[in-house]
C-alpha positions as CSV (number, residue, x, y, z in Angstrom):
1,M,103.3,98.5,63.0
2,M,100.7,99.8,65.5
3,L,101.0,96.8,67.6
4,I,104.9,97.5,67.7
5,T,104.1,101.1,68.5
6,I,101.5,100.1,71.5
7,L,104.2,97.5,72.7
8,S,107.1,99.8,72.7
9,L,105.1,102.5,74.9
10,V,103.8,99.9,77.3
11,I,107.8,98.8,77.7
12,L,108.7,102.2,78.0
13,W,106.1,103.2,80.4
14,W,107.3,100.2,82.7
15,L,110.8,100.9,82.3
16,I,110.0,104.6,83.6
17,A,107.9,103.2,86.5
18,T,110.4,100.8,87.5
19,F,113.7,102.7,87.0
20,V,112.8,106.2,87.6
21,L,109.6,106.5,89.8
22,S,110.4,103.6,92.0
23,G,113.7,104.3,93.6
24,P,116.1,101.8,94.5
25,D,115.5,98.6,95.8
26,L,115.9,98.9,99.9
27,S,114.8,95.5,100.7
28,R,118.1,94.7,102.3
29,F,117.3,97.3,104.7
30,D,114.3,95.4,106.2
31,T,115.9,93.8,109.2
32,P,113.9,94.7,112.1
33,V,115.4,97.2,114.5
34,G,114.8,99.2,117.3
35,E,113.8,99.6,121.1
36,H,110.4,97.9,122.0
37,F,107.8,99.1,124.2
38,D,105.0,97.0,125.1
39,K,101.0,98.4,125.3
40,H,99.4,100.3,128.1
41,A,96.2,98.8,129.8
42,D,94.3,101.8,128.8
43,D,95.3,102.1,125.3
44,E,92.5,100.1,123.8
45,K,89.9,102.3,125.6
46,Y,91.1,105.7,124.2
47,T,92.0,104.1,120.7
48,E,88.5,103.0,120.4
49,K,86.9,106.2,121.6
50,F,89.2,108.4,118.9
51,L,88.3,105.7,116.1
52,Q,84.5,106.3,116.6
53,I,85.1,110.0,115.9
54,V,87.0,109.2,113.0
55,H,84.7,106.6,111.5
56,G,81.7,109.5,112.0
57,V,84.1,111.8,110.0
58,R,84.5,109.4,107.5
59,A,80.7,108.8,107.0
60,T,80.2,112.4,107.0
61,T,82.6,113.0,104.3
62,S,81.4,109.6,102.1
63,A,77.8,111.0,102.2
64,S,78.7,114.6,100.9
65,R,79.6,112.8,97.4
66,S,81.9,115.5,96.5
67,L,85.6,115.5,96.8
68,K,85.7,119.3,97.3
69,K,83.3,119.0,100.2
70,G,85.0,116.0,101.6
71,I,88.2,117.6,101.9
72,A,86.5,120.5,103.5
73,I,85.0,118.1,106.2
74,V,88.3,116.2,107.0
75,R,90.1,119.8,107.1
76,D,87.6,121.2,109.4
77,F,87.9,117.8,111.5
78,A,91.8,118.1,111.6
79,D,92.0,122.1,112.3
80,N,89.8,121.1,115.9
81,L,92.0,118.0,117.1
82,S,93.2,120.5,119.8
83,S,90.4,122.2,120.6
84,E,90.1,120.9,124.1
85,L,93.7,122.0,125.2
86,E,94.1,124.0,128.2
87,T,97.1,125.6,128.6
88,D,99.2,128.9,129.5
89,T,101.3,128.7,126.3
90,V,100.9,131.6,123.7
91,F,99.9,131.1,120.3
92,T,100.7,133.9,117.9
93,A,100.3,133.9,113.9
94,D,103.2,135.1,112.1
95,S,104.8,134.7,108.5
96,A,108.4,133.3,107.6
97,N,109.3,135.0,104.6
98,G,105.5,134.5,103.0
99,V,105.3,131.1,104.8
100,S,102.2,131.3,107.2
101,I,103.3,130.0,110.9
102,E,102.2,129.9,114.3
103,W,104.3,130.3,117.6
104,A,103.7,128.3,120.6
105,V,105.6,129.8,123.6
106,A,105.1,128.2,126.9
107,R,105.7,130.2,130.1
108,G,109.2,130.8,130.6
109,V,111.0,128.9,127.9
110,S,114.1,130.7,126.2
111,T,113.5,131.8,122.6
112,K,117.0,131.3,121.6
113,R,116.2,127.8,121.9
114,R,113.8,126.9,118.9
115,V,111.8,124.1,117.4
116,L,110.4,123.9,113.8
117,F,107.5,121.7,113.6
118,L,105.7,120.3,110.8
119,H,102.4,118.9,111.1
120,G,100.9,115.6,109.8
121,G,97.8,115.3,107.3
122,A,98.9,112.9,104.4
123,F,100.0,116.4,102.9
124,L,96.3,117.0,102.4
125,F,95.0,118.2,105.7
126,G,96.1,119.4,109.1
127,S,97.4,123.0,110.5
128,A,99.4,124.4,113.1
129,K,96.3,125.2,115.0
130,G,94.9,121.7,114.9
131,H,98.5,120.3,116.1
132,R,98.4,122.7,119.2
133,N,98.8,119.7,121.4
134,F,101.9,118.8,119.6
135,S,103.6,122.4,119.8
136,D,102.5,123.0,123.5
137,R,104.1,119.9,124.4
138,L,107.3,120.2,122.5
139,S,107.9,124.1,123.9
140,K,107.5,122.7,127.4
141,L,109.7,119.6,126.8
142,A,112.3,121.3,125.0
143,N,112.4,124.6,126.6
144,A,111.9,126.3,123.3
145,A,109.8,128.3,121.0
146,V,108.0,126.4,118.7
147,C,107.5,127.6,115.1
148,S,104.5,125.6,113.6
149,V,104.4,125.7,109.7
150,N,101.1,125.8,107.8
151,Y,102.7,124.5,104.5
152,R,100.7,124.6,101.2
153,M,99.0,121.2,100.8
154,L,97.4,118.8,98.0
155,P,95.6,118.8,96.1
156,E,95.5,122.7,95.6
157,H,99.5,122.6,95.3
158,G,101.9,119.9,94.3
159,R,104.3,118.0,97.0
160,M,107.2,120.4,96.0
161,K,105.4,123.7,97.6
162,S,105.2,121.9,101.0
163,I,109.1,121.1,100.6
164,A,109.8,124.6,99.5
165,D,107.7,126.0,102.3
166,A,109.4,124.0,104.9
167,Q,112.8,125.1,103.9
168,V,112.1,128.7,103.7
169,A,110.9,128.7,107.4
170,Y,113.8,126.6,108.3
171,N,116.1,129.4,106.9
172,W,113.8,131.8,108.5
173,L,114.2,130.4,112.0
174,L,117.7,130.5,112.1
175,E,117.7,134.1,112.5
176,Y,114.3,135.0,113.9
177,G,112.4,134.1,117.1
178,P,108.7,135.2,118.0
179,D,110.0,138.6,118.8
180,G,112.2,139.2,115.6
181,K,115.8,138.7,115.1
182,Q,117.6,136.9,118.0
183,D,120.7,134.7,118.1
184,L,119.9,130.6,118.0
185,E,121.3,128.4,120.7
186,F,119.6,125.4,119.8
187,L,117.1,123.8,117.3
188,L,115.1,121.1,117.0
189,V,113.3,120.0,114.1
190,S,110.3,117.9,114.3
191,G,107.1,116.6,112.7
192,D,104.5,113.7,112.8
193,S,103.4,111.6,110.0
194,A,103.6,113.9,106.7
195,G,105.2,116.3,108.9
196,G,107.8,113.6,110.1
197,N,108.6,113.3,106.3
198,L,109.3,117.3,105.9
199,A,111.7,117.0,109.0
200,L,113.8,114.0,107.7
201,M,113.6,115.8,104.3
202,L,115.3,118.9,106.2
203,S,117.7,117.0,108.1
204,S,119.2,115.8,105.0
205,W,119.0,119.1,102.8
206,S,120.3,121.4,105.7
207,K,123.5,119.4,105.6
208,E,124.0,120.0,101.9
209,N,122.5,123.4,101.9
210,I,122.5,125.5,104.9
211,A,125.6,126.2,107.1
212,R,123.4,125.8,110.6
213,R,121.7,122.2,110.9
214,P,119.4,121.1,113.6
215,D,120.8,119.9,116.8
216,V,118.2,117.2,117.0
217,V,115.5,115.7,115.1
218,V,112.2,113.8,116.5
219,A,109.9,112.2,114.0
220,F,106.8,110.6,115.2
221,S,105.3,108.1,112.6
222,P,106.9,109.4,109.9
223,S,106.3,108.7,106.1
224,T,110.1,108.2,104.6
225,D,109.2,106.7,101.1
226,M,106.3,108.3,98.9
227,T,107.0,105.3,96.6
228,L,105.3,102.9,99.2
229,S,107.8,100.0,98.5
230,S,108.1,98.9,102.2
231,P,106.7,95.4,103.0
232,T,104.5,96.7,106.0
233,I,102.5,98.7,103.6
234,K,100.9,95.5,102.7
235,S,101.5,93.3,105.8
236,N,100.2,95.9,108.1
237,Q,97.1,97.1,106.3
238,A,94.7,95.2,108.2
239,T,96.0,96.5,111.8
240,D,96.5,99.9,110.7
241,K,93.0,101.4,111.9
242,M,94.1,104.6,110.6
243,L,95.8,104.4,107.1
244,G,94.3,101.0,106.4
245,E,91.4,102.4,104.7
246,G,92.7,104.8,102.4
247,L,96.2,104.0,101.8
248,G,95.1,100.4,101.8
249,L,93.4,100.7,98.6
250,L,96.5,102.4,96.8
251,S,98.7,99.6,98.2
252,K,96.6,96.9,95.9
253,F,97.7,98.6,92.6
254,P,100.7,97.1,91.3
255,A,104.2,98.8,91.7
256,P,104.4,100.5,88.3
257,F,100.8,101.8,88.6
258,R,101.5,103.2,92.0
259,A,104.6,104.7,90.6
260,W,102.6,106.8,88.2
261,I,99.7,107.3,90.5
262,G,102.4,108.8,92.9
263,L,103.8,111.0,89.8
264,F,100.4,112.6,89.0
265,S,99.1,113.0,92.4
266,L,102.3,114.7,93.8
267,R,103.3,116.5,90.7
268,M,106.9,115.3,91.1
269,N,108.7,112.2,91.3
270,P,107.9,110.1,94.3
271,A,111.5,108.8,94.4
272,N,113.2,112.2,94.8
273,K,115.1,112.3,98.0
274,L,112.9,115.3,98.6
275,A,110.0,113.8,98.7
276,S,111.2,110.4,100.2
277,P,114.1,111.1,102.4
278,V,114.8,107.4,102.7
279,F,116.6,107.7,99.4
280,G,118.8,110.5,100.4
281,D,122.3,110.7,101.7
282,L,121.9,109.6,105.4
283,S,125.2,110.1,106.6
284,D,126.4,112.5,109.4
285,L,122.6,113.3,110.1
286,P,122.2,115.2,113.6
287,P,121.1,112.8,116.5
288,T,117.5,111.5,115.6
289,L,114.7,109.8,117.4
290,I,111.9,108.2,115.2
291,Q,108.7,106.4,117.0
292,A,106.5,104.1,115.4
293,S,104.0,101.5,115.8
294,S,104.1,97.9,115.5
295,N,100.8,98.1,113.8
296,E,101.1,100.9,111.2
297,M,101.3,100.5,107.7
298,L,104.6,103.2,107.7
299,L,106.4,100.8,110.0
300,G,108.6,99.3,107.4
301,E,109.5,102.9,106.3
302,S,110.9,103.9,109.5
303,I,112.7,100.6,109.7
304,R,114.5,101.1,106.4
305,Y,115.4,104.7,107.0
306,T,116.7,103.9,110.4
307,N,118.8,101.0,109.1
308,R,120.4,102.9,106.0
309,A,121.2,105.8,108.5
310,N,122.9,103.8,111.0
311,A,124.9,101.7,108.0
312,A,125.8,105.1,107.1
313,G,127.3,106.1,110.4
314,S,124.4,108.4,111.6
315,D,123.1,108.2,115.4
316,V,119.5,107.5,114.6
317,K,117.4,105.7,117.1
318,L,113.7,103.9,116.4
319,Q,111.5,103.1,119.1
320,V,108.3,100.9,118.3
321,W,105.3,100.5,120.3
322,K,103.2,97.5,120.5
323,D,99.4,97.9,118.7
324,Q,99.2,101.6,118.4
325,M,97.5,103.6,115.9
326,H,99.2,105.7,113.7
327,D,100.1,109.0,115.1
328,W,98.9,107.8,118.7
329,H,101.0,110.7,120.1
330,L,98.7,113.2,118.8
331,F,95.4,111.1,119.1
332,N,95.9,109.7,122.4
333,M,97.8,112.5,123.9
334,G,97.6,112.0,127.9
335,H,96.8,108.6,127.9
336,G,98.6,105.5,128.1
337,S,101.5,104.7,125.7
338,A,101.3,108.0,124.2
339,E,102.5,109.6,127.4
340,T,105.2,107.0,127.8
341,A,106.0,107.9,124.3
342,W,106.2,111.6,125.4
343,Q,108.6,110.8,128.1
344,E,111.0,109.0,125.8
345,V,111.0,112.1,123.7
346,K,111.9,113.7,127.2
347,F,114.7,111.5,128.0
348,F,116.1,111.6,124.1
349,L,116.0,115.4,124.2
350,D,117.8,115.6,128.1
351,S,120.5,113.1,126.4
352,V,121.4,115.0,123.4
């Protein structure tokens, strides 16, 4: 009797992991797609320079031998990613219905044109302050005021809190600019990595829940699938110098184990379309640009999202850069392929 009970529980455990927590099979959307760009001659030099800094932070984190201290070290590093920024853009702290935000307003931009920006950091670290390089550049490229969101993060808060904060900030931004209530003429929603996940979530969510949708969406190296089921999660592990060490460990677990780990770490179903926008309704989306690297583990998620969206009739464009590290737009900003990628963002915004 005991053996039958144990066997039944194991079968139930496997069924829930496979059919509830893992999402539908999207392997038919794995066909390579997108416009491809070659690497720049200077890329390797600047990439290696940044990775040396990252290795130092990882070594310090490991030496702390404390999860809490380790997270604090990484967060401090992430909060200072833009410390060398020299700009005349004005940064101002504010609150969007209780959600912490920071405005970035470049000189002469129209505050009736606004950007909602969601920072990256694996939903674990990152901030508006650390991503000022991003908000500064977006304000100038889009001729708009940028609202950068300090959403709640893991492990103190479940994933649903970051989703809720992004939604609250989106609603608030429809009515408010940096100087108070103001009409909205143009809205760009953007994010990098984890923030790209939130940006793409808002793109579908706003279609179903809010009268005013974004005019355009731009996602940089986005995460689109919290179930980690795309093939490049494993095939690009060795070439992804940013995510391969951490995300690579998780990818070694069998899919059912990853599904349950996702449930307990995120405190929500990883296959929920709010956590994994690739599983949502991708029809009738605003014009969307996604940029990813041929090297990164998340590439397959961008491919699947693009193919699903295009099959549903949406105008989603994927650009793939050769041999870049994850989120190279931020880490190598001002150099080589990072600048080429930002020029493509400018061309895209001008075209729409």
